[in-house]
C-alpha positions as CSV (number, residue, x, y, z in Angstrom):
1,M,-17.8,76.0,-160.8
2,T,-17.4,73.0,-158.4
3,L,-18.7,71.8,-155.3
4,S,-17.6,73.3,-152.2
5,T,-17.5,69.9,-150.1
6,P,-14.0,68.6,-151.1
7,A,-14.1,65.1,-153.0
8,G,-14.5,62.2,-150.4
9,S,-16.0,64.1,-147.6
10,S,-19.2,63.0,-146.7
11,A,-22.2,65.1,-147.6
12,G,-23.9,63.5,-144.2
13,L,-21.6,65.7,-142.4
14,L,-24.4,68.2,-143.0
15,L,-26.5,66.0,-140.7
16,G,-24.0,64.1,-138.8
17,L,-24.4,61.2,-140.6
18,G,-22.2,58.6,-140.7
19,A,-20.0,57.6,-144.1
20,G,-21.1,58.4,-147.0
21,P,-20.1,59.8,-150.6
22,S,-19.8,63.6,-150.5
23,P,-22.1,65.7,-153.7
24,L,-19.2,66.1,-155.8
25,D,-18.5,62.0,-155.9
26,L,-21.7,61.4,-156.9
27,S,-21.9,64.1,-159.5
28,R,-18.8,63.1,-160.7
29,E,-20.0,59.4,-160.9
30,L,-23.4,60.1,-162.3
31,G,-22.0,61.8,-165.1
32,E,-23.8,65.3,-164.7
33,P,-23.3,68.4,-166.2
34,G,-21.8,71.4,-165.1
35,W,-25.1,73.3,-164.1
36,L,-26.5,70.2,-162.1
37,A,-23.4,70.2,-160.0
38,D,-24.2,73.9,-159.6
39,D,-27.2,73.0,-158.3
40,R,-26.0,70.3,-155.9
41,R,-23.9,72.9,-154.8
42,A,-26.7,75.5,-153.9
43,G,-28.3,73.2,-151.8
44,E,-25.9,71.6,-149.9
45,A,-25.1,75.6,-148.9
46,L,-28.4,76.2,-148.2
47,A,-28.6,72.9,-146.0
48,R,-25.3,74.0,-144.3
49,D,-27.2,77.2,-143.0
50,L,-30.8,76.3,-142.4
51,P,-32.4,74.9,-139.1
52,S,-34.2,72.2,-138.8
53,E,-37.4,73.8,-138.3
54,P,-37.4,77.8,-140.0
55,N,-41.4,78.5,-138.0
56,P,-40.5,79.3,-134.6
57,L,-44.4,78.7,-134.3
58,F,-43.7,74.9,-134.6
59,T,-40.1,75.2,-133.3
60,P,-41.2,73.7,-129.5
61,Y,-42.8,70.6,-131.5
62,V,-39.9,69.6,-133.3
63,D,-37.7,66.3,-131.2
64,L,-35.2,64.6,-134.1
65,R,-33.6,62.9,-130.9
66,P,-34.9,59.2,-132.1
67,V,-32.8,59.6,-135.6
68,R,-29.5,58.2,-134.9
69,F,-27.9,60.0,-138.0
70,G,-24.7,58.6,-136.6
71,D,-25.1,55.2,-137.2
72,I,-26.2,55.3,-140.9
73,G,-24.3,55.7,-143.6
74,L,-25.2,56.8,-147.6
75,Y,-25.5,54.2,-150.1
76,G,-23.4,55.8,-153.1
77,A,-25.2,56.6,-156.8
78,V,-27.8,54.3,-157.6
79,G,-27.2,51.6,-160.2
80,E,-29.6,50.1,-163.1
81,P,-28.5,46.5,-164.1
82,A,-28.9,45.9,-168.0
83,D,-31.6,43.3,-167.7
84,V,-33.8,45.6,-165.3
85,S,-37.8,44.7,-165.4
86,S,-39.5,46.5,-167.9
87,A,-42.7,45.2,-167.5
88,V,-45.8,47.9,-166.5
89,P,-48.2,46.2,-163.9
90,E,-51.7,45.8,-165.5
91,G,-53.8,49.0,-164.7
92,A,-50.4,51.3,-164.4
93,S,-48.6,53.6,-167.4
94,A,-45.4,53.0,-165.9
95,L,-43.4,51.5,-163.4
96,L,-40.0,52.7,-161.6
97,E,-38.8,50.2,-158.7
98,I,-35.7,51.0,-156.8
99,A,-34.9,48.8,-154.1
100,G,-31.7,49.5,-152.0
101,D,-29.3,51.2,-154.1
102,R,-30.6,49.5,-157.0
103,V,-33.3,50.4,-159.8
104,V,-34.8,47.2,-160.5
105,A,-38.3,47.7,-162.2
106,H,-38.5,50.2,-164.7
107,G,-40.8,50.6,-167.6
108,V,-43.3,52.8,-169.4
109,S,-46.3,51.3,-171.1
110,A,-46.8,51.8,-175.4
111,A,-49.0,54.1,-175.2
112,A,-47.9,56.0,-172.7
113,A,-44.5,55.9,-174.3
114,S,-46.2,57.2,-177.8
115,R,-47.2,60.3,-176.4
116,G,-44.5,61.5,-175.0
117,V,-44.6,60.6,-171.7
118,V,-41.2,60.4,-169.5
119,A,-40.7,58.2,-166.5
120,D,-37.2,57.8,-166.0
121,T,-34.5,58.4,-163.9
122,F,-32.0,61.6,-163.7
123,A,-29.1,59.7,-165.3
124,N,-30.9,58.4,-168.1
125,V,-33.3,61.7,-169.0
126,L,-29.6,63.3,-168.8
127,R,-28.5,61.2,-171.6
128,R,-31.7,61.2,-173.9
129,D,-33.1,65.2,-173.2
130,P,-31.0,67.2,-170.8
131,E,-32.5,70.3,-171.3
132,L,-36.3,68.5,-170.5
133,L,-34.8,68.4,-166.6
134,R,-32.9,71.5,-166.8
135,R,-35.7,73.4,-167.5
136,V,-37.9,71.6,-164.7
137,I,-35.5,71.8,-161.8
138,E,-32.9,74.7,-162.8
139,G,-32.6,77.4,-159.6
140,G,-33.7,75.1,-157.2
141,S,-37.7,76.4,-157.9
142,T,-38.9,73.1,-157.0
143,L,-38.2,73.1,-153.4
144,P,-39.2,75.4,-150.4
145,A,-35.7,77.3,-149.6
146,D,-35.9,77.3,-146.6
147,D,-35.8,74.0,-145.8
148,R,-33.0,71.8,-144.4
149,F,-33.7,68.4,-145.5
150,G,-35.3,69.0,-149.1
151,Q,-32.1,71.4,-149.9
152,F,-30.0,68.1,-148.2
153,A,-31.8,66.2,-151.1
154,R,-31.1,68.7,-153.8
155,A,-27.4,68.1,-152.7
156,A,-26.9,65.1,-151.8
157,Y,-29.5,62.9,-153.7
158,Q,-28.1,59.2,-155.3
159,V,-31.2,58.8,-157.3
160,G,-33.4,61.2,-158.7
161,V,-36.7,60.6,-161.1
162,L,-38.4,62.5,-163.5
163,V,-42.2,62.1,-164.0
164,H,-43.2,64.2,-167.6
165,V,-46.4,64.7,-168.5
166,P,-46.3,66.8,-172.3
167,D,-49.3,69.1,-173.2
168,G,-52.4,68.4,-173.7
169,V,-52.1,64.3,-172.7
170,E,-54.7,62.6,-170.5
171,L,-53.5,59.6,-169.0
172,E,-56.1,57.6,-167.7
173,D,-54.0,54.6,-165.7
174,P,-51.5,55.6,-162.5
175,I,-47.5,55.7,-162.8
176,V,-45.9,53.8,-160.0
177,V,-43.0,54.8,-158.1
178,R,-41.7,52.4,-155.5
179,W,-39.1,52.6,-153.1
180,A,-38.3,49.1,-151.1
181,Q,-35.8,50.7,-148.2
182,G,-34.9,49.5,-145.1
183,E,-31.2,47.8,-144.9
184,P,-30.3,48.2,-141.7
185,G,-27.5,51.0,-141.2
186,R,-28.2,52.5,-144.6
187,G,-29.6,55.8,-145.9
188,L,-31.0,56.7,-149.6
189,V,-31.6,59.9,-150.5
190,S,-33.6,60.5,-153.5
191,R,-35.7,63.4,-155.3
192,T,-38.9,62.7,-157.3
193,V,-39.8,65.4,-159.8
194,V,-43.4,65.3,-161.5
195,S,-43.9,68.0,-164.0
196,L,-47.5,68.6,-166.4
197,G,-48.0,70.7,-169.4
198,R,-50.5,72.7,-170.4
199,D,-54.3,71.3,-169.9
200,A,-52.4,68.0,-168.7
201,H,-53.7,65.0,-166.9
202,A,-52.0,62.7,-164.8
203,R,-52.5,60.2,-161.6
204,V,-49.0,59.6,-159.6
205,L,-48.8,56.5,-157.4
206,E,-45.8,56.7,-154.8
207,E,-45.3,53.6,-152.4
208,Q,-42.7,53.5,-149.7
209,V,-42.3,49.9,-148.5
210,A,-40.1,47.9,-146.6
211,A,-36.6,46.3,-147.9
212,H,-36.7,42.2,-147.7
213,G,-35.6,40.9,-145.0
214,V,-35.7,43.3,-142.3
215,S,-36.2,42.0,-138.8
216,A,-37.6,43.4,-135.6
217,G,-34.5,45.3,-133.6
218,A,-32.3,46.0,-136.6
219,A,-29.9,48.7,-137.2
220,Q,-31.8,52.4,-138.1
221,S,-31.7,52.9,-141.9
222,L,-33.0,55.9,-143.4
223,W,-35.2,57.6,-146.7
224,M,-34.8,61.1,-147.5
225,G,-36.7,61.6,-150.5
226,T,-38.6,64.7,-152.3
227,T,-41.7,65.3,-154.3
228,E,-41.6,68.3,-156.8
229,V,-44.9,68.7,-158.9
230,V,-44.6,71.7,-161.4
231,L,-48.5,72.5,-162.8
232,G,-48.4,73.9,-166.0
233,P,-51.8,76.3,-167.2
234,G,-55.0,73.7,-166.6
235,A,-52.6,70.8,-165.6
236,T,-54.4,68.3,-163.3
237,L,-52.6,65.8,-161.3
238,D,-53.6,63.2,-158.3
239,V,-50.9,62.2,-156.3
240,S,-51.8,58.9,-153.7
241,G,-48.7,58.4,-151.1
242,N,-48.6,55.4,-149.3
243,E,-45.9,54.7,-146.6
244,D,-44.9,51.9,-144.8
245,F,-41.7,51.4,-144.2
246,A,-40.0,48.6,-141.2
247,V,-40.0,49.9,-137.7
248,N,-36.0,50.4,-138.1
249,T,-36.3,53.3,-140.5
250,A,-36.6,57.0,-140.4
251,A,-38.3,58.4,-143.4
252,F,-38.3,62.3,-143.8
253,V,-40.0,63.5,-146.6
254,T,-40.3,66.7,-148.6
255,R,-43.2,67.6,-151.1
256,H,-43.2,70.8,-152.7
257,A,-46.0,71.4,-155.9
258,T,-46.1,74.9,-157.9
259,V,-49.9,75.1,-159.1
260,G,-50.1,77.6,-162.4
261,E,-53.5,79.1,-163.6
262,G,-56.8,76.7,-163.4
263,A,-54.4,74.3,-163.0
264,G,-55.6,71.3,-160.1
265,L,-53.7,69.1,-157.3
266,T,-54.7,66.2,-155.2
267,W,-52.8,64.7,-152.8
268,A,-53.9,61.5,-150.6
269,L,-51.0,60.9,-148.1
270,A,-51.4,57.9,-145.6
271,V,-48.5,57.2,-143.2
272,V,-48.1,54.1,-141.3
273,G,-44.9,52.5,-141.2
274,G,-41.4,53.5,-140.1
275,A,-39.8,54.3,-136.8
276,F,-39.7,58.1,-137.1
277,V,-41.5,59.8,-140.1
278,K,-41.2,63.7,-140.7
279,T,-42.8,65.4,-143.9
280,R,-43.0,68.8,-145.0
281,T,-45.9,69.5,-148.1
282,E,-45.9,72.7,-149.3
283,N,-48.3,74.2,-152.0
284,D,-47.3,77.2,-154.0
285,L,-50.8,78.3,-155.4
286,V,-49.4,81.0,-158.0
287,G,-51.9,81.1,-160.9
288,R,-55.4,82.7,-160.6
289,G,-58.1,79.7,-160.0
290,G,-55.6,77.5,-158.8
291,S,-56.8,74.7,-156.9
292,V,-55.0,72.2,-154.1
293,Q,-56.7,69.3,-152.2
294,Q,-54.9,67.7,-149.8
295,A,-56.1,64.5,-147.3
296,E,-53.5,62.8,-145.1
297,I,-53.8,60.3,-142.5
298,A,-51.6,58.6,-139.8
299,F,-51.6,55.5,-138.2
300,G,-49.6,55.1,-135.0
301,G,-48.4,52.5,-133.0
302,G,-46.1,51.2,-130.5
303,E,-42.9,54.0,-130.1
304,Q,-43.5,55.4,-133.4
305,R,-43.4,59.5,-133.9
306,F,-45.2,61.3,-136.6
307,D,-43.8,65.0,-137.2
308,L,-46.4,66.0,-140.2
309,T,-46.2,69.7,-141.4
310,S,-48.0,71.4,-144.6
311,Y,-48.1,75.1,-146.1
312,T,-50.4,76.5,-148.8
313,H,-49.2,79.7,-150.1
314,H,-52.1,81.4,-151.9
315,R,-50.5,83.6,-154.0
316,A,-53.1,84.6,-156.5
317,P,-56.4,85.5,-156.7
318,D,-59.3,83.0,-156.8
319,T,-57.8,80.3,-155.7
320,T,-58.8,77.4,-153.4
321,G,-57.0,75.2,-151.1
322,D,-59.2,72.4,-148.4
323,L,-56.1,70.4,-146.0
324,L,-57.8,67.6,-144.4
325,S,-55.2,65.7,-141.5
326,K,-56.4,62.7,-139.5
327,G,-54.6,60.6,-137.0
328,I,-55.1,57.3,-135.2
329,F,-52.5,56.9,-132.3
330,Q,-51.7,53.6,-130.4
331,G,-50.0,52.4,-127.8
332,S,-47.5,55.4,-126.6
333,S,-47.1,56.4,-130.6
334,R,-46.9,60.9,-130.9
335,G,-48.2,62.4,-133.5
336,F,-47.4,66.3,-134.4
337,F,-49.6,67.8,-136.9
338,K,-49.0,71.6,-138.2
339,G,-50.5,73.7,-140.7
340,L,-50.4,76.9,-142.2
341,I,-52.7,79.0,-144.4
342,G,-50.7,82.1,-146.1
343,I,-53.3,84.9,-148.1
344,E,-50.9,87.1,-149.7
345,R,-52.1,90.5,-150.8
346,P,-52.6,89.4,-154.3
347,A,-54.5,86.7,-153.6
348,T,-58.4,88.0,-153.6
349,G,-60.9,85.5,-153.7
350,T,-59.2,83.3,-151.7
351,D,-61.3,80.0,-150.2
352,S,-59.3,77.8,-147.8
353,F,-59.8,75.4,-145.3
354,L,-57.5,74.0,-143.0
355,G,-58.7,71.1,-140.8
356,E,-56.4,68.6,-138.0
357,F,-58.3,66.1,-136.0
358,S,-56.3,63.1,-134.0
359,M,-58.2,60.4,-132.2
360,L,-56.1,58.6,-129.4
361,L,-57.0,54.9,-128.7
362,A,-54.6,54.5,-125.3
363,K,-53.7,56.6,-121.9
364,K,-49.9,56.8,-123.5
365,A,-50.5,58.0,-126.5
366,R,-50.4,61.8,-127.6
367,S,-50.8,64.2,-130.1
368,V,-50.9,67.6,-131.0
369,T,-52.3,69.8,-133.3
370,I,-51.5,73.6,-134.6
371,P,-53.3,75.1,-137.9
372,S,-52.9,78.4,-137.9
373,L,-53.5,81.2,-140.6
374,E,-51.5,84.0,-142.0
375,I,-53.6,86.7,-143.7
376,D,-52.7,89.6,-146.2
377,Q,-55.8,90.1,-147.9
378,P,-59.4,90.6,-146.1
379,D,-61.3,90.2,-149.4
380,V,-61.5,86.7,-149.2
381,R,-64.5,83.9,-149.9
382,R,-63.1,81.6,-146.7
383,A,-60.0,81.3,-144.5
384,S,-60.9,78.7,-141.6
385,H,-59.2,76.2,-139.7
386,S,-60.9,73.6,-137.1
387,S,-58.8,70.9,-134.9
388,S,-59.2,68.5,-132.0
389,V,-57.0,65.8,-130.3
390,G,-60.0,62.7,-128.3
391,P,-60.8,59.6,-127.6
392,I,-63.3,57.9,-129.9
393,D,-67.0,59.0,-129.6
394,E,-68.6,57.0,-126.9
395,G,-71.5,58.0,-128.5
396,Q,-70.7,55.8,-132.0
397,I,-69.8,53.1,-129.9
398,F,-72.8,52.9,-128.7
399,Y,-74.6,53.0,-131.6
400,L,-72.8,50.6,-133.0
401,M,-73.7,47.8,-129.9
402,S,-76.9,48.5,-130.0
403,R,-76.8,46.8,-133.2
404,G,-75.2,43.6,-132.3
405,I,-71.6,44.7,-132.6
406,S,-69.4,43.7,-130.0
407,R,-67.5,47.0,-128.1
408,D,-64.1,46.1,-130.2
409,L,-65.5,45.6,-133.7
410,A,-67.3,49.2,-133.0
411,R,-64.5,50.9,-132.2
412,K,-62.4,49.5,-134.9
413,F,-65.3,50.0,-137.8
414,I,-65.0,54.1,-136.8
415,V,-61.4,53.8,-136.9
416,L,-61.3,52.6,-140.2
417,G,-64.5,54.4,-141.0
418,F,-62.2,57.6,-139.6
419,L,-59.5,56.7,-142.4
420,E,-61.1,55.7,-145.4
421,P,-61.5,58.8,-147.4
422,V,-58.0,59.1,-148.1
423,V,-58.0,55.2,-148.9
424,A,-60.6,55.3,-151.2
425,R,-58.3,58.0,-153.0
426,I,-55.7,55.7,-154.0
427,P,-55.4,55.1,-157.5
428,L,-55.2,51.1,-157.9
429,A,-57.6,48.9,-156.8
430,G,-54.4,46.4,-155.5
431,A,-52.9,49.5,-153.3
432,Q,-55.8,50.5,-151.8
433,D,-56.4,46.6,-151.2
434,R,-52.8,46.5,-149.4
435,L,-53.6,49.8,-147.7
436,R,-56.7,48.6,-146.3
437,D,-55.1,45.6,-145.0
438,L,-52.0,47.3,-143.6
439,L,-54.7,49.4,-141.5
440,D,-56.3,46.1,-140.6
441,R,-53.7,44.3,-139.4
442,K,-51.9,47.7,-137.3
443,W,-55.2,47.7,-135.1
444,I,-54.7,46.1,-131.9
445,P,-57.4,44.8,-130.4
446,G,-58.9,45.6,-126.7
447,Q,-57.0,49.1,-126.1
């Protein structure tokens, strides 16, 4: 079976993007088997018909006008040179770094490799263990079927990353996946798939940083990616995400997690850079006793636009969800926090909370928070949400000033303290420090 997009036509046409290879061309260039080409085809068919926002409650708050799709051309397949760095940073189990359309670093520590841990590109996995990748992603269940951008990534990705931790393996040191992107006028589409076997444990740090040499006023670039998580029974995974693209980049991120029986997932996500960032994080709690903790922060300034959506679906008994989103907005930045907790009929004993809170530091800054519930099972322990949008608490400022701290420094302390719960969850001390430094430099005095 072949892809429906004719050879030579651009997958970018599905989103109004400029020139770029078709899914068929990419599949051929990467030497993919027929089942994976068919998987691309299925994603393409969905992306063609889906709206940009499937939830009518959230539709009024979607505005893609800041993204100049027509000015952006997609890369071809991402290559891996023979002399790619294999060094693994101290304190990490593995490192995979993609800059532009090249893999620039790829290594797994000897200890992790000896236990069967995989952190590699789809292309390399297909050469060594094709059935491993097929078991995890065939059929598309690792992505939401109603998300246009996730399905576009499924069809048009130029590079895929697979992280796999076998049954019973526990990794103390994190696996680092880093994207350095932002070349003006170019776009990268990617997939990151994380699979943990029964009773496995791992930590993953995904960093998204600006490419070198991107100057102010550069043409817009695109990064579109997925993080697809599959947790076996009893597995636990901590995922940290640190997004700091340059101001010329539009980013679209789809995260989807399938959490099995007794499994636990923690997200710690920071959104700081980029001109426009749209994310969707969806958690499917499909096994009894599964749990998810999610903490997300956004720090906007200038003309930045952040559109952050989360879904948590409780589909099994005794599942737990705790989701917290916090935003700081300076200048004339805009932030939208949209969330939904869904509790299905089988999900007795559910305990779920969704909180969305924004702090506005300037008169022109704006934020909207839209937490929501859909409950089809009244026998729950808790199902609640909370939200607020407003300025810094003047009482807190007065208290700090009464201790001899200047007003501006007091405001800064309050803001950084507001965001610290997510920063503290980043697994590498160096990455924590970089994020704290970034937040510190983003602060605009005197607002």
